[in-house]
C-alpha positions as CSV (number, residue, x, y, z in Angstrom):
1,X,-4.5,18.8,15.2
2,X,-7.4,21.2,14.7
3,X,-10.7,19.6,13.5
4,X,-10.8,22.1,10.7
5,X,-7.7,20.4,9.1
6,X,-9.6,17.1,9.0
7,X,-12.6,18.9,7.5
8,X,-10.3,20.1,4.7
9,X,-9.2,16.5,4.2
10,X,-12.8,15.4,3.9
11,X,-13.5,18.0,1.2
12,X,-10.4,16.9,-0.7
13,X,-11.6,13.3,-0.5
14,X,-14.7,14.2,-2.5
15,X,-12.7,16.2,-5.1
16,X,-9.9,13.6,-5.3
17,X,-12.5,11.0,-6.1
18,X,-13.5,13.0,-9.1
19,X,-9.9,13.7,-10.2
20,X,-8.8,10.0,-10.2
21,X,-12.0,8.0,-10.8
22,X,-11.7,8.2,-14.6
23,X,-8.9,5.6,-14.4
24,X,-11.6,3.0,-13.8
25,X,-14.1,4.6,-16.3
26,X,-12.2,5.3,-19.5
27,X,-13.5,2.3,-21.4
28,X,-17.1,3.0,-20.5
29,X,-16.8,6.7,-21.4
30,X,-15.1,5.9,-24.7
31,X,-17.8,3.4,-25.7
32,X,-20.7,5.6,-24.6
33,X,-19.5,8.8,-26.2
34,X,-17.9,7.0,-29.2
35,X,-14.4,8.3,-28.7
36,X,-11.0,6.6,-28.5
37,X,-9.4,5.4,-25.3
38,X,-6.7,8.2,-25.6
39,X,-9.5,10.8,-26.0
40,X,-11.2,9.5,-22.9
41,X,-7.8,9.6,-21.1
42,X,-7.6,13.3,-22.1
43,X,-10.5,14.0,-19.8
44,X,-7.9,13.4,-17.0
45,X,-5.5,15.8,-18.7
46,X,-8.3,18.4,-19.1
47,X,-8.9,18.3,-15.4
48,X,-5.2,18.6,-14.7
49,X,-4.9,21.6,-17.2
50,X,-7.6,23.3,-15.2
51,X,-5.7,22.7,-12.0
52,X,-2.5,24.1,-13.5
53,X,-4.2,27.2,-14.8
54,X,-6.6,27.5,-11.9
55,X,-4.3,27.2,-8.9
56,X,-2.5,30.5,-9.3
57,X,-5.5,32.3,-10.9
58,X,-8.0,31.3,-8.2
59,X,-5.4,31.9,-5.4
60,X,-4.8,35.4,-6.7
61,X,-8.5,36.2,-7.2
62,X,-9.5,34.9,-3.8
63,X,-6.5,36.2,-1.8
64,X,-8.5,38.9,-0.1
65,X,-11.7,36.8,0.4
66,X,-12.6,35.3,3.8
67,X,-11.3,31.7,3.7
68,X,-14.7,30.1,4.4
69,X,-16.4,32.1,1.6
70,X,-13.7,31.1,-0.9
71,X,-13.8,27.4,0.0
72,X,-17.7,27.3,-0.1
73,X,-17.8,29.0,-3.5
74,X,-15.2,26.6,-5.0
75,X,-17.2,23.6,-3.6
76,X,-20.5,24.9,-5.0
77,X,-19.1,25.2,-8.5
78,X,-17.5,21.8,-8.2
79,X,-20.9,20.2,-7.4
80,X,-22.7,22.0,-10.2
81,X,-20.3,20.9,-13.0
82,X,-20.6,17.3,-11.9
83,X,-24.3,17.5,-12.3
84,X,-23.9,18.9,-15.8
85,X,-21.3,16.2,-16.6
86,X,-23.6,13.4,-15.4
87,X,-26.4,14.7,-17.7
88,X,-24.5,15.6,-20.9
89,X,-24.4,13.3,-24.0
90,X,-21.6,15.4,-25.5
91,X,-17.9,14.6,-25.1
92,X,-17.0,18.2,-25.7
93,X,-19.3,19.4,-22.9
94,X,-17.9,16.8,-20.6
95,X,-14.4,18.0,-21.5
96,X,-15.4,21.6,-20.6
97,X,-17.0,20.5,-17.3
98,X,-13.8,18.7,-16.3
99,X,-11.8,21.9,-17.0
100,X,-14.2,24.1,-15.0
101,X,-14.5,21.6,-12.2
102,X,-10.7,21.6,-12.0
103,X,-10.6,25.4,-11.7
104,X,-12.8,25.1,-8.7
105,X,-10.8,22.2,-7.3
106,X,-7.6,24.2,-7.8
107,X,-8.9,27.2,-6.0
108,X,-10.0,24.9,-3.1
109,X,-6.6,23.2,-2.9
110,X,-4.7,26.5,-3.0
111,X,-6.7,27.9,-0.1
112,X,-6.9,24.6,1.8
113,X,-3.2,23.9,1.9
114,X,-2.2,27.4,3.1
115,X,-5.2,27.4,5.6
116,X,-4.1,24.0,7.0
117,X,-0.5,24.9,7.6
118,X,-1.4,28.3,9.1
119,X,-3.5,26.6,11.8
120,X,-0.6,24.5,13.2
121,X,2.9,25.1,14.7
122,X,5.9,24.6,12.5
123,X,6.6,21.1,13.9
124,X,3.2,19.9,12.7
125,X,3.1,21.5,9.2
126,X,4.2,18.3,7.5
127,X,1.5,16.4,9.3
128,X,-1.2,19.0,8.5
129,X,-0.1,18.7,4.8
130,X,-0.4,15.0,5.0
131,X,-3.9,15.2,6.4
132,X,-5.1,17.3,3.5
133,X,-3.3,15.2,0.9
134,X,-4.5,12.2,2.7
135,X,-8.0,13.0,1.5
136,X,-6.8,12.2,-2.0
137,X,-5.4,8.8,-0.9
138,X,-8.6,7.9,0.9
139,X,-10.4,8.8,-2.3
140,X,-8.1,6.2,-4.0
141,X,-8.9,3.6,-1.4
142,X,-12.6,4.1,-1.2
143,X,-13.9,6.7,-3.7
144,X,-12.2,5.6,-6.9
145,X,-12.9,1.9,-6.5
146,X,-16.5,2.7,-5.6
147,X,-16.7,4.8,-8.8
148,X,-15.4,1.9,-10.8
149,X,-18.0,-0.4,-9.3
150,X,-20.7,2.1,-10.0
151,X,-19.5,2.5,-13.5
152,X,-19.4,-1.3,-14.0
153,X,-23.0,-1.8,-12.8
154,X,-24.8,1.4,-13.6
155,X,-22.7,3.3,-16.1
156,X,-20.0,6.0,-15.7
157,X,-22.6,8.7,-15.2
158,X,-23.6,7.2,-11.8
159,X,-20.1,7.9,-10.6
160,X,-20.5,11.6,-11.4
161,X,-23.8,11.7,-9.5
162,X,-22.1,10.1,-6.5
163,X,-19.3,12.7,-6.4
164,X,-21.9,15.5,-6.4
165,X,-23.8,13.9,-3.6
166,X,-20.7,13.1,-1.5
167,X,-19.5,16.7,-1.8
168,X,-22.6,18.1,0.0
169,X,-21.5,17.0,3.5
170,X,-18.2,18.7,2.9
171,X,-20.0,22.0,2.2
172,X,-21.7,21.9,5.6
173,X,-18.6,20.8,7.4
174,X,-16.6,23.7,5.9
175,X,-19.4,26.1,6.8
176,X,-19.3,25.0,10.5
177,X,-15.5,24.4,11.0
178,X,-13.4,26.7,8.9
179,X,-12.5,30.2,10.3
180,X,-13.9,33.1,8.3
181,X,-10.7,35.2,8.3
182,X,-8.8,36.2,5.2
183,X,-6.1,34.1,3.6
184,X,-3.4,36.1,5.3
185,X,-4.4,34.6,8.6
186,X,-3.7,37.8,10.6
187,X,-6.2,40.0,8.9
188,X,-3.5,42.4,7.7
189,X,-3.1,43.3,4.0
190,X,-1.7,40.6,1.8
191,X,1.9,40.8,0.6
192,X,2.4,42.4,-2.8
193,X,2.0,39.8,-5.6
194,X,5.5,40.6,-7.0
195,X,7.1,39.8,-3.6
196,X,5.4,36.4,-3.4
197,X,6.4,35.6,-7.0
198,X,10.0,36.6,-6.3
199,X,10.0,34.1,-3.4
200,X,8.5,31.4,-5.5
201,X,10.7,31.8,-8.6
202,X,14.0,31.8,-6.7
203,X,16.8,29.3,-7.6
204,X,16.0,27.0,-4.6
205,X,12.4,26.5,-5.5
206,X,12.4,26.1,-9.2
207,X,14.1,22.7,-9.3
208,X,11.9,21.4,-6.5
209,X,8.7,22.4,-8.4
210,X,10.1,20.9,-11.6
211,X,10.9,17.7,-9.8
212,X,7.4,17.5,-8.3
213,X,5.9,17.9,-11.8
214,X,8.0,15.0,-13.2
215,X,7.2,12.7,-10.2
216,X,3.5,13.4,-10.6
217,X,3.7,13.0,-14.3
218,X,5.1,9.5,-13.8
219,X,2.3,8.7,-11.4
220,X,-0.5,9.9,-13.5
221,X,0.9,8.4,-16.8
222,X,0.4,4.9,-15.5
223,X,-2.6,5.6,-13.2
224,X,-4.7,7.0,-16.1
225,X,-4.3,3.8,-18.1
226,X,-4.2,1.3,-15.3
227,X,-7.6,-0.2,-16.2
228,X,-6.6,-1.2,-19.8
229,X,-3.2,-2.3,-18.6
230,X,-4.8,-4.8,-16.1
231,X,-7.6,-6.0,-18.3
232,X,-5.8,-6.2,-21.7
233,X,-2.2,-6.9,-20.7
234,X,-2.2,-8.5,-17.3
235,X,-5.3,-10.6,-18.2
236,X,-7.4,-9.7,-15.1
237,X,-11.2,-9.5,-15.3
238,X,-13.0,-6.2,-15.0
239,X,-13.9,-7.0,-11.4
240,X,-10.2,-6.7,-10.4
241,X,-10.0,-3.1,-11.5
242,X,-11.6,-1.6,-8.4
243,X,-9.6,-4.0,-6.3
244,X,-6.4,-2.8,-7.9
245,X,-7.4,0.8,-7.5
246,X,-8.1,0.2,-3.8
247,X,-4.7,-1.4,-3.4
248,X,-3.0,1.6,-5.0
249,X,-5.1,3.9,-2.7
250,X,-4.2,1.9,0.4
251,X,-0.5,2.2,-0.5
252,X,-0.9,5.9,-1.1
253,X,-2.5,6.4,2.3
254,X,0.4,4.6,3.9
255,X,2.9,6.6,2.0
256,X,1.3,9.9,2.9
257,X,1.1,8.9,6.6
258,X,4.8,7.9,6.7
259,X,5.8,11.1,4.8
260,X,3.8,13.2,7.2
261,X,5.9,11.8,10.1
262,X,9.3,12.2,8.6
263,X,9.1,14.9,5.9
264,X,9.5,17.8,8.4
265,X,12.7,16.3,9.9
266,X,14.4,14.7,6.8
267,X,12.7,16.0,3.6
268,X,15.7,15.5,1.3
269,X,16.3,11.9,2.4
270,X,12.6,11.0,2.0
271,X,12.4,12.6,-1.5
272,X,15.7,11.1,-2.7
273,X,14.8,7.6,-1.5
274,X,11.3,7.7,-2.9
275,X,12.4,8.9,-6.3
276,X,15.0,6.3,-6.7
277,X,12.6,3.5,-5.7
278,X,9.9,4.9,-8.0
279,X,12.3,4.8,-11.0
280,X,13.0,1.1,-10.3
281,X,9.4,0.4,-9.4
282,X,7.8,1.6,-12.6
283,X,10.3,-0.3,-14.6
284,X,9.6,-3.4,-12.6
285,X,5.8,-3.0,-13.2
286,X,6.4,-2.7,-16.9
287,X,8.4,-5.9,-16.9
288,X,6.0,-7.8,-14.6
289,X,2.7,-6.6,-16.2
290,X,2.0,-10.0,-17.7
291,X,2.2,-11.7,-14.3
292,X,-1.0,-11.0,-12.3
293,X,0.3,-11.8,-8.8
294,X,3.5,-9.7,-9.2
295,X,1.6,-6.8,-10.8
296,X,-0.9,-6.7,-8.0
297,X,1.9,-6.8,-5.4
298,X,3.7,-3.9,-7.1
299,X,0.6,-1.6,-7.3
300,X,0.2,-0.7,-3.6
301,X,4.0,-0.3,-3.2
302,X,4.1,2.2,-6.1
303,X,1.1,4.0,-4.6
304,X,2.9,4.3,-1.3
305,X,6.1,5.6,-3.0
306,X,4.3,8.0,-5.4
307,X,2.2,9.8,-2.8
308,X,4.7,9.6,0.0
309,X,7.3,11.3,-2.2
310,X,4.7,13.8,-3.5
311,X,3.7,14.8,0.0
312,X,7.3,15.3,1.0
313,X,7.8,17.5,-2.0
314,X,4.8,19.6,-1.2
315,X,6.0,20.0,2.4
316,X,9.4,21.0,1.0
317,X,7.9,23.7,-1.2
318,X,5.7,25.1,1.6
319,X,8.8,25.2,3.9
320,X,11.0,27.0,1.3
321,X,8.2,29.4,0.3
322,X,7.5,31.0,3.6
323,X,7.8,34.4,1.9
324,X,4.7,33.5,-0.3
325,X,1.9,32.7,2.1
326,X,-0.9,33.1,-0.5
327,X,0.7,31.5,-3.6
328,X,2.8,28.7,-2.1
329,X,-0.1,26.3,-2.1
330,X,-1.1,27.4,-5.6
331,X,2.4,26.8,-7.0
332,X,2.5,23.4,-5.3
333,X,-0.9,22.6,-6.9
334,X,0.2,23.8,-10.3
335,X,3.4,21.7,-10.2
336,X,1.5,18.7,-9.0
337,X,-1.1,19.0,-11.8
338,X,1.4,20.0,-14.5
339,X,2.6,16.5,-14.1
340,X,-0.9,15.2,-14.1
341,X,-1.4,16.9,-17.5
342,X,1.8,15.8,-19.2
343,X,1.7,12.2,-17.8
344,X,-1.6,11.0,-19.4
345,X,-0.8,12.9,-22.6
346,X,2.6,11.2,-22.9
347,X,1.0,7.9,-22.1
348,X,-1.7,8.4,-24.7
349,X,1.0,9.2,-27.3
350,X,2.8,6.0,-26.5
351,X,-0.5,4.0,-26.8
352,X,-1.5,5.7,-30.1
353,X,2.0,5.0,-31.5
354,X,1.3,1.3,-31.1
355,X,3.8,0.5,-28.4
356,X,1.3,-1.6,-26.4
357,X,-0.5,-1.2,-23.1
358,X,2.8,-1.4,-21.1
359,X,4.1,1.7,-22.9
360,X,2.7,4.2,-20.4
361,X,4.5,2.4,-17.6
362,X,7.8,2.7,-19.4
363,X,7.1,6.4,-19.9
364,X,6.6,6.7,-16.1
365,X,10.0,5.1,-15.6
366,X,11.6,7.6,-18.0
367,X,10.0,10.6,-16.3
368,X,11.4,9.4,-13.0
369,X,14.9,9.1,-14.5
370,X,14.5,12.8,-15.7
371,X,13.4,13.8,-12.2
372,X,16.5,12.1,-10.7
373,X,18.7,14.0,-13.2
374,X,17.1,17.3,-12.3
375,X,17.7,16.6,-8.6
376,X,21.2,15.4,-9.1
377,X,22.1,18.4,-11.3
378,X,20.6,20.8,-8.8
379,X,22.5,19.2,-5.9
380,X,25.8,19.3,-7.9
381,X,25.2,23.0,-8.7
382,X,24.5,23.8,-5.1
383,X,27.7,22.1,-3.9
384,X,29.7,23.9,-6.6
385,X,28.4,27.3,-5.6
386,X,29.0,26.5,-1.9
387,X,32.6,25.5,-2.8
388,X,33.2,28.8,-4.6
389,X,31.9,30.8,-1.7
390,X,34.1,29.1,0.9
391,X,37.5,30.0,-0.6
392,X,36.3,33.6,-0.9
393,X,35.4,33.6,2.7
394,X,38.8,32.1,3.6
395,X,40.6,34.8,1.6
396,X,38.6,37.6,3.3
397,X,39.4,36.1,6.7
398,X,43.1,35.9,5.9
399,X,43.2,39.5,4.7
400,X,41.5,40.4,8.0
401,X,44.2,38.6,10.0
402,X,47.0,40.4,8.0
């Protein structure tokens, strides 16, 4: 595996820390800025909205840029908005910085995913994807719990400063390791945008992208409100929050690692098994939230299933979208973060409706049921179309023999 692929994973680690660390900081942000828990949770949604909008927008605007220049620019903007976020006393300004930071993160993700898979042979594309996505899981293991510890002892702003500082080594690593060629890899002119969009909006890809959005919506719905669930429903002290986040991250890292090994060979089996287990797992956590030992045992298992399934889905999209070398990573990022937008929003609605701190977990289970229905309907439609084609082929063959 080229060292540049691991460099991309390092940069994603810094950015993933920022994306997920609010799950351990929502109470501190809400108290400091005098807003509700659901408003603080919307900071995660604002980041996700920026990712949804920014992934295709940034991919299109940077498609003719040298890769290194694009990655460095996105990283520089990402660092700058975290400095502003650490300094501002305004919730509205913080909301804007989350959105702008997400635009930069989306651009980086879109370029990083396509860059990583372009540097390896087909048999290693799933593993290269896992290395990049693995940066997020390491962020969950190390960065997010560290952010929670910083927030507990020195306030939530210290976590924002830490993200800005940790991002600086990634800037130098990208500068030294990433090739400077354009996103098309060969230096030839990019494919027309309409051709890439046609490849990405075909009947095979649409349901996969929708399924990815639903799976990630389920993940982020619970993850965004994990801290109040554990401290107010499970009965754990604040010191258990970073431990729980680390457990989720450790499970996520294991899931990405396993998916990277098997997603290339058996993507459908990995996705189907993971989705079924997630639907059952979120329901189990909702039922077991009042039992600390059982809840803590389920958290790493759910992290493994969520990110393992997500990685397999990204690999599936990149494999099906070979006709869209520039925008495939952007559409994967958009689907991933569309779920991250809808999930916290839906969980916040359930909380505001007074259904209790377990409500977001039940919403996660419901989203997984919807994902399974989409996948089942798609598979049934594909079998039906295949059955219609086979008799036609048989009739044509019979006419040929006559």
